Each structure stands twice: as structure tokens, then as C-alpha cells.
C-alpha positions in Angstrom: -12.3 -0.5 -48.6 -15.3 -2.6 -46.7 -12.6 -4.9 -45.3 -10.0 -1.2 -44.7 -12.9 -0.6 -42.5 -13.4 -4.2 -40.6 -9.5 -4.1 -39.8 -10.1 -0.3 -37.9 -13.4 -2.1 -36.6 -11.4 -5.0 -35.1 -9.0 -2.7 -34.3 -11.1 -0.1 -32.3 -12.4 -3.5 -30.7 -9.4 -4.3 -29.3 -8.0 -0.6 -28.3 -12.0 -0.6 -26.4 -10.8 -4.3 -24.3 -7.8 -2.6 -23.6 -9.2 0.5 -22.1 -11.6 -2.1 -20.0 -8.6 -3.6 -18.8 -6.1 -1.0 -18.1 -9.0 0.2 -16.0 -9.7 -2.7 -14.2 -6.3 -3.3 -13.4 -6.2 0.4 -11.9 -8.8 -0.1 -10.3 -7.2 -3.4 -8.3 -4.1 -1.0 -8.2 -5.8 1.2 -5.7 -7.5 -1.0 -3.6 -4.2 -2.6 -3.4 -2.3 0.9 -2.8 -5.2 2.0 -0.2 -4.8 -1.4 1.4 -1.2 -1.3 1.9 -2.0 2.5 3.1 -3.9 1.4 5.7 -1.4 -1.6 6.7 1.5 1.6 7.2 -0.7 3.6 9.8 -1.8 0.3 11.8 2.1 -0.6 11.8 3.0 2.9 12.3 0.5 3.1 16.0 2.1 -0.3 17.1 5.4 1.0 17.0 4.0 4.2 18.2 2.4 2.3 21.2 5.7 0.0 21.1 8.1 2.6 21.8 5.4 4.6 24.2 5.5 1.0 26.7 9.3 0.7 25.9 9.8 4.4 27.4 7.1 3.2 30.6 9.4 0.4 31.5 12.5 2.5 31.4 11.8 4.6 33.2 11.1 2.6 35.3 14.0 0.8 35.9 16.6 2.3 38.4 19.4 4.0 36.9 22.9 2.3 37.7 25.6 3.7 40.0 29.4 3.3 39.6 29.2 1.9 43.7 26.4 -0.6 41.7 29.1 -1.9 39.4 
């Protein structure tokens, strides 16, 4: 009977350790996801600014007429 309790106690300790490990991994993954989301937002802003600059430059380029060609 004591050996059964000891085995059960060992398994419970393993489960508790696994829960702690998974919670820590989950926290790391949440942080990585938040960082990736922030990076994505930054890249979208950078692309939007670049698009606006490019559109502004294109607006300044005179259109070519058939006589110019």
C-alpha cells in the first residue's frame, strides 16, 4: 500500500512539474506573440509611410504624352 502511495505521489509530482513547465512555456509564447504583433504593426506603418511617399513622388512626375515619346 505504501509503495502504491509513493508511486502515486511521484506521478503527481511529475504532473505538477509538467504544469509548471507548460505555464512557463505558455508565458514565453505569449510574449513572443505580443512582440511579433508589435513588429507587424510597425512594419504596416512603415509600409504605409513608404506607400504615401511613393504616391507623392508619382504625383510630381509629369505624365508622358505621345508627342514626348
